C-alpha positions as CSV (number, residue, x, y, z in Angstrom):
1,M,18.0,4.1,17.0
2,R,20.7,3.8,14.3
3,S,19.4,4.5,10.9
4,C,21.3,4.0,7.6
5,A,20.8,6.2,4.7
6,Y,22.8,8.0,2.0
7,R,22.4,10.1,-1.1
8,E,23.5,9.2,-4.6
9,Q,23.4,11.2,-8.0
10,V,22.6,9.1,-11.0
11,R,24.7,10.1,-14.1
12,G,24.1,9.3,-17.6
13,A,20.8,7.6,-16.8
14,G,18.8,9.1,-19.6
15,D,15.1,9.3,-18.9
16,I,15.8,8.7,-15.3
17,T,15.9,12.6,-14.6
18,G,12.9,13.4,-17.0
19,R,10.3,15.3,-15.3
20,S,7.2,13.5,-16.9
21,G,3.7,14.9,-15.7
22,G,2.7,11.5,-15.2
23,G,-0.4,9.5,-15.4
24,A,-3.7,11.2,-15.3
25,G,-2.8,14.7,-14.7
26,G,0.1,16.5,-13.1
27,G,0.2,19.9,-11.1
28,S,-0.8,21.0,-7.8
29,S,-3.3,18.8,-5.8
30,P,-6.8,19.9,-5.0
31,Y,-7.2,16.7,-3.1
32,P,-9.2,17.3,0.1
33,H,-7.0,14.9,2.2
34,P,-3.2,14.6,2.4
35,H,-1.6,12.1,0.1
36,P,-0.7,9.0,1.9
37,H,3.1,9.3,0.7
38,T,5.2,11.2,3.3
39,P,7.8,13.3,1.7
40,L,11.4,13.0,3.2
41,R,13.2,16.3,3.3
42,S,16.5,16.7,1.5
43,G,19.3,16.2,4.1
44,A,17.1,14.3,6.4
45,R,17.6,10.6,7.5
46,P,14.7,8.2,7.8
47,G,15.3,7.9,11.3
48,G,16.1,11.6,12.0
49,G,19.3,13.6,12.3
50,A,21.0,15.9,9.7
51,S,23.3,15.2,6.9
52,V,26.6,16.6,5.8
53,E,27.5,17.1,2.1
54,P,30.5,15.0,0.9
55,P,33.8,16.4,0.8
56,A,35.2,18.0,-2.5
57,G,36.9,15.4,-4.6
58,Q,34.9,12.5,-3.3
59,Q,35.6,9.3,-5.1
60,Q,33.4,8.5,-7.9
61,R,32.8,4.9,-9.3
62,A,30.5,3.2,-11.7
63,G,28.7,6.2,-12.9
64,F,27.4,7.3,-9.3
65,R,28.6,10.0,-6.8
66,A,27.9,8.5,-3.4
67,S,28.2,10.1,-0.1
68,A,27.5,8.8,3.4
69,T,24.7,10.8,5.2
70,R,26.2,11.6,8.6
71,G,24.3,12.1,11.9
72,T,25.4,14.7,14.5
73,D,28.3,12.3,15.7
74,M,28.7,9.3,13.4
75,A,28.6,8.3,9.8
76,H,26.4,5.5,8.6
77,E,27.6,3.0,6.0
78,R,25.9,2.0,3.0
79,P,23.5,-1.0,3.9
80,A,25.1,-4.3,3.1
81,S,22.1,-5.4,1.0
82,A,22.4,-2.2,-1.1
83,L,22.3,-3.0,-4.9
84,E,25.1,-3.0,-7.6
85,P,25.1,0.5,-9.5
86,E,23.7,-1.2,-12.7
87,L,20.9,-2.9,-11.0
88,V,20.0,0.4,-9.0
89,Q,19.9,2.2,-12.5
90,R,17.5,-0.5,-13.9
91,L,15.3,-0.3,-10.9
92,L,15.0,3.5,-10.9
93,L,14.2,3.5,-14.6
94,S,11.5,1.1,-14.1
95,C,9.8,3.0,-11.4
96,Q,10.1,6.2,-13.5
97,E,8.3,4.4,-16.3
98,A,5.8,3.0,-14.2
99,K,4.9,6.5,-12.8
100,K,3.6,7.6,-16.4
101,S,0.8,5.0,-16.1
102,A,-0.5,6.4,-12.7
103,Y,-4.3,6.9,-12.3
104,C,-4.6,9.7,-10.0
105,P,-7.4,12.2,-11.2
106,Y,-8.3,13.2,-7.5
107,S,-4.9,13.8,-6.1
108,H,-3.0,14.8,-9.2
109,F,0.0,12.9,-7.5
110,P,1.5,10.2,-9.7
111,V,3.7,7.7,-8.1
112,G,5.6,4.9,-9.6
113,A,7.4,1.9,-8.1
114,A,9.6,-1.0,-9.1
115,I,10.5,-4.1,-7.1
116,L,13.4,-6.4,-7.5
117,T,13.0,-10.1,-6.7
118,Q,15.6,-12.4,-5.4
119,D,16.0,-14.0,-8.9
120,G,16.6,-10.7,-10.5
121,R,13.0,-10.0,-12.0
122,I,11.6,-6.6,-11.8
123,F,7.9,-5.9,-11.5
124,S,6.7,-2.3,-11.6
125,G,3.4,-0.6,-10.6
126,C,1.6,2.7,-10.1
127,N,-1.0,4.3,-7.8
128,I,-4.4,3.7,-8.8
129,E,-7.0,5.9,-7.2
130,N,-10.9,5.7,-6.9
131,V,-13.6,8.1,-6.4
132,C,-14.2,6.2,-2.9
133,Y,-10.8,7.4,-1.6
134,P,-10.1,4.3,0.7
135,L,-10.2,2.0,-2.3
136,G,-7.2,3.6,-3.9
137,V,-4.0,1.6,-4.1
138,C,-0.4,2.9,-3.8
139,A,2.2,2.1,-6.3
140,E,4.3,0.2,-3.8
141,R,1.6,-2.3,-3.2
142,T,0.7,-2.6,-6.9
143,A,4.3,-3.6,-7.6
144,I,4.5,-6.1,-4.8
145,Q,1.1,-7.6,-5.4
146,K,2.1,-8.1,-9.3
147,A,5.2,-9.9,-8.0
148,I,3.4,-12.0,-5.4
149,S,0.8,-12.9,-8.0
150,E,3.6,-14.3,-10.2
151,G,4.9,-16.5,-7.4
152,H,7.6,-14.3,-6.0
153,R,7.8,-13.7,-2.2
154,E,11.5,-12.8,-1.6
155,F,12.7,-9.3,-2.6
156,R,16.0,-7.4,-2.5
157,A,14.8,-3.9,-3.2
158,I,12.1,-1.5,-4.1
159,A,12.5,2.0,-5.8
160,I,9.7,4.7,-5.6
161,S,9.4,7.9,-7.7
162,S,7.1,10.8,-7.9
163,D,7.1,14.4,-9.1
164,L,8.1,16.2,-5.8
165,Q,11.1,18.4,-6.7
166,D,12.3,19.2,-3.2
167,D,11.6,16.1,-1.2
168,F,12.5,12.3,-1.6
169,I,9.3,10.4,-2.0
170,S,8.6,8.2,1.1
171,P,6.3,5.2,1.5
172,C,3.2,5.5,3.6
173,G,2.7,3.6,6.8
174,A,0.3,1.2,5.0
175,C,3.0,0.3,2.5
176,R,5.6,0.0,5.0
177,Q,3.6,-2.7,7.0
178,F,2.9,-4.3,3.7
179,M,6.6,-4.5,2.9
180,R,7.4,-6.0,6.2
181,E,5.2,-8.8,5.5
182,F,7.8,-10.0,3.3
183,G,11.1,-9.4,5.1
184,S,13.0,-6.5,6.8
185,N,16.4,-6.4,5.4
186,W,15.7,-5.6,1.8
187,V,16.2,-1.9,0.8
188,V,14.0,1.0,-0.3
189,Y,15.2,3.7,-2.9
190,M,13.3,6.9,-2.4
191,T,14.0,9.2,-5.2
192,K,13.6,12.7,-6.7
193,P,12.9,13.5,-10.3
194,D,16.6,14.8,-10.5
195,G,18.0,11.3,-10.0
196,T,19.1,11.6,-6.4
197,Y,17.8,9.4,-4.0
198,V,18.1,8.2,-0.3
199,V,18.2,4.5,0.6
200,S,17.1,2.7,3.7
201,T,16.0,-0.8,4.9
202,V,12.4,-1.9,5.4
203,L,13.3,-2.5,9.0
204,E,14.5,1.1,9.5
205,L,11.3,2.5,7.9
206,L,9.2,0.3,10.2
207,P,11.1,-0.8,13.2
208,A,8.1,-2.0,15.1
209,P,5.5,-3.4,12.8
210,F,2.0,-4.6,13.5
211,G,2.3,-8.1,14.7
212,S,5.4,-10.2,14.1
213,I,4.4,-13.2,12.0
214,G,5.1,-13.0,8.3
215,W,4.8,-15.6,5.7
216,Q,8.2,-17.1,6.6
217,K,6.9,-18.1,9.9
218,V,3.6,-19.7,9.0
219,Q,5.0,-21.9,6.1
């Protein structure tokens, strides 16, 4: 199955590359269960395959260095729904800032997320844990729920940040299903603290969701 992803380096983005400990404690995790977020290894595509670094002298524009991530036999283009560089920068800064508010005393794994609505508003959220582990809420769902509670149901993109140094933070299965409830063609920016990220559509992250009826079909 075709998957579309690419890596970009944010330049001149200020705090976007800051390495805040974030929320309620950073450092290694004593958490007895794996954290729900699945890291996406550098050079990996959400749908599998390997990547090739961009050729020397790649064109630069709008403060970003972009390169297509290639499979073994084909290059994948930037998703048509990908954002303008200025919006990407705003979204990534928002998710980095949201990570600082994470309440994660059990996993010590702060996560921030920021979601962009169709009318241009940004809502951010962090992960909120509970001593009864299943009651914890991921950053992505916190951000989406804030937007929904304010009357927004159509989204263009979401960005996710964590303190993982070597891997791109990737949403857990529950968050992917939650995103799919509100559309399949909006984009997900999965980042590292150094400002690089991979981007994929919600559809590519969860091509076969539970059920097929979302809010669009029951209105």
